[in-house]
N, C-alpha and C positions, 0 to 999 in steps of 0.2 A: 279900557280893557286891553290887556296884553295879548300877545299871540297865544301864550300858554292858556290863558283863560278861555280864549276862543276855541282852542282845541278841546279843552275839558268840556266845555258846553256842547261842542259838536259830538264828542264821544258819548256824552250823557244822553243826548237826543237819539243817537243811533241805538244805544243800549236800551233805552226806554221803548223805542219803536219795536225792537226785536223782542223784547219781553211782552209787549202788548199783542203783537201778532203771532207770538209763539214760534218765532223763527230762531233756530240755533244761531248763536252769535259768539264769536271768539272773544268778545269783550267781557262776556258774562263771567268767565272763570279767571283768565290770566290777568285781566286788568281791573277786576271789580274792586279789589282792595285799594288800588291807587285811585280809581275813579271815585270811590266813596270818600277818600281823604281829600280829593280835589273838590268835591261838592261841599264837604264840611269847611274846607279852606275858603271857598267862595262865600259860604254863609257867614263865616267869621268876618270876612272883609266887608260884606254888606252891612252887618250889624255895627262894625266899627265905623264905617262911613256914616251911618245914621247917628251914632253917638257924636262923631266929629262934626256932622252937619249942624248940630245944635249950636256949635260955636260960630260957624260961618253965617248962620241965619240969625245969630244973636238971640237964640231961644235957650232958656235954661233947661238943664236935664231934669225933667219932671216925671219920668216914667221909671219907677223901680223895676218893672217887668222887663224893659229893654236891657237894663243893666244885668238883671238876673239871667236872661237868655244868653247874652253875650258871655258872661262869666261861665255859664254851664258849658257852652261850646268850647271855651278856651281851657277850662280846668278839669272838667268832670272825668275825662279818660286818662289823665296824667298818672303814671305809675309811682310818682314821687310827689312830695309836697311842694307847692309853689305858692309863694306869698307875693301878691301884687297890689298895686295902688292905682287908683283912678284919680288924677289930679284935676281939680276944678278951679275956675276963676270965681270971683265974688258973686257972679250971677248963676253959678253952678253949671257953667258951660265947660265941656271937656277940653282940657289942655293936652293931656297925655294919659295913655294907659301904659303901665310899665310893670313887667315881671321883675321884682326886686330881689327875691331870695329863693334859692332852691335847696331842697333838703332830701331826706330819705323817705322811706315808706310811712314813717310815723311822726316825723318832726322836721322843722326847718329852723335854722338860727336866724332870728330877725333882729336887726340892729336899728333902733329908733334914730340914731344920729344920721344914718344914711337916708332915711325917709325925710328927716328935717332938712338935710342938705339938698335933696331933690326938690322939696317944696320951695326952697329959696331960689334954686336954679331956674325953675319954671314959673316962679312968681305965683304959686298956688295960694288960694284963699280958703279952700276946702279940700277934703280928701275922703275918698271911699276906699277902705281896705278890703281885701278879699284873699282867701286862700282855700285850697282844697284839702279834703281828707281822703287819701287814696283807699282807705278801708271802706268808703261808701257811706259811712255814718256821719252826717253833718252836725251832730251834737257838739256844742262848744265844750272844750276841756278847761280845766283850771288854768292851764298855761295860755290858752287862747284869751281868756278873760284878763289874765295878768298882763300880757303883752299889749292888749287893747288899752288898758288903763295907763300903761307906761307910755305908749305912743301918744295917746290923747293928752297926757300931762306935758310931754315934751313939745308937742305942737301948740299947746295953749300958750307957751312962752313966746311964740312968734306969731300969735293971733291967727293960726290956721285951725279951722273947725273940722273935727272928725264927724262926718255925717253918719257913717255906718261901717260895720265890719260884717262881711258876708262870708259864710262858710258853705262851700260846694261839696256835696257828697258825690255819689254816682248820678248819672243822668236821670235815673228814675226817682230819686229823692228830691224833696223840696229843699230849696236853699234856706239856710238859717240866717236871718237878719238880726243882728244885735239890737238895732233900733226898733224893729217891729216886735221883738221879744221883750223889750223893756230892759235889756241888759246894759245899754249905754246910758 
């Protein structure tokens, strides 16, 4: 834990105490936004460390819910589209999470060759793709289905399995999984 993390935890505890005992606290107004972002940042780090600990402990990634929670925290509130990949080894242990492509409010240009290149660089055997829909509606579009098929075909040439493609809407919506929906 860094010094910044300790400060954020300390400020959080003071703020929570002040709210609990109903004492006016200067943290409530001027720093609440930064405090909330700090808490969300810590939650993302904890979930990422849990995903990465699967590799250290030689346990495969077997919880779709952990992946969904992590992706919701990372992508749900982005005002623009972000396409990312979770690279896995042959036992489905996390090698790397990487935001690959950034777009506008309603699309992102995705290049399968860059995903193939990264799979080779990190020696990935499997992949989970994800992106957000800033509109909040996680329903897959025709373009989402097309790029999924294109990436899946490209990765099959180098024997990398595409396990899923997840679409994150806003934080109140359920994440759409191509694998669970039978689209893949």
